[in-house]
N, C-alpha and C positions, 0 to 999 in steps of 0.2 A: 504587404505580408501576410501570408496565410495565418487565420487564428483557429486555435484547436482548444477546446475544452475536453478535458480527461478526468475520469472518476477514478479515485487511487483507494485502494482496502489495505489499511492497515490491520491485518488479521492477527488475533491474538488466540492462544490455545495453551493452556495451562502455564500461563506467563511468559510464554515465548512467541515471537512473532515470525511470520512466514515473509521471507523475501526469495526473490527470484532472479535469475541471470539471464540477462540478455542473449539472444543467439549472437554467433560470431558475427553473422553476415549483416545483422540490423543496425540501424544507427545507434551509437555507443554500444556497441557489441562487446558482449564479456562484463559492462557494469552490472550492478544488481539495483534492483528495484522493487517496490511493492506492487503486488498486482493490481491491474485495471487497465483501462485504456480511453479511445476516444469515443465521446458521445455520439450517437446518429441523430438524424434529424426525427423531432419528435418525440424523443426519448428523454425521460427525467434523469438527474444523476442518479439516482438511487436504482432504477430499471438498468441504465447502463452497468452499474457496479456489479449488479447481480448477473448480468449478460457476460460481463468480462470475466469473471470468476469462474463461470462455467466454461467458456470458450478458451481461457488460458491455462487454468490448473484443474478445472473439474471439481470444485468445492463449493460448499453453501456456506453463508455467513450472515449473522444478524447484525445490521447496523447500530452501533451503540451511542456515538456522538459524531457530529462533524468536527473536523479540525480546521485551523486557518487557510484558507484560501491562497494559493501562491500563482503570481503572475510572474513569468519568466520569458525573456525574449533570446531565443537563439537565430544565428543567422538565417535561418530558412523558414522559422515559424515563430509566432507568438503563442506561448503556451500558458494555459490557465488549469491548475491541477486543483481538484476538489477533492480533498482526502477526507476519509472517514475511518474512524475507530470502529473496528467489527470484531464480534465474537465468533469463532469458527463453530460451525453446527455439524457439517457431515464432509466427509470425503477426505482421502488423502491426496494430497496434490499431485497431478500427472504433468509431465512436462510436454505439453501441447504446443504452448507459444514461448518456452524458454528452454535453456539447456541445463538448468540446474535449479531446484527449490529446497530451502533450507529453514527449518523452525530454529531461531536463534534467540540468545538471552537479548534484551533491549541494550544492555551494556556493551555487546558486541558489534553495534552498528559501525562505530569509526573503524573497526577491522575492514570494512567492505567499500568498495569504491560505487558512489551512486552518481549519476548525472548531476551536472551543477544546480538544476531547477530543485534538487531536494535538499540542500543544504539547510535551510530554516525546517523544512518538515521534519528531517533526522533529530534536530534539536527539541522539537515541540514534542515528537513521539517519545523520546527518551525521559523528558520532563514528565509528560502525562503518565507514562507507565510506571515511572518510580513513584509517582504519587498513588496510584492504584495499588501497587505492591505494600505501600504503608498503610492504607486504608484498613481499618478494622474489619473484619468479616461480620455480617449479621449475626447478632446474638453474642459477639465477643465482648465482655466485659471492659469497660474504659478504663 
């Protein structure tokens, strides 16, 4: 079975996260996902993530944290997702490798259909971002 490592960006801007809809003709066409893609030979996960953000939606982001690595076996591929929580730096998403892109509140994630490999990631993202939104801002009184 073919093995694929993919870097995934959970990009946050103003408390909202970027999701992209896969093109109809792609595997899982019409499903939603976080931008990212397959690592190329000799490329670090971080380099892959930055390249994929440019190639798929033409934005730049700063990596904040790694999230839990996910391994998922599909009939045609053994997929390992390497997700990163990222801060949006520049660019409005362009529809280069997707048919739609939305900035949504983390609580809206359950309304969108993601591929099966993303189930645990969606839970982790919702938990992490709810913690961030509850964290006091620097300088706030306790």
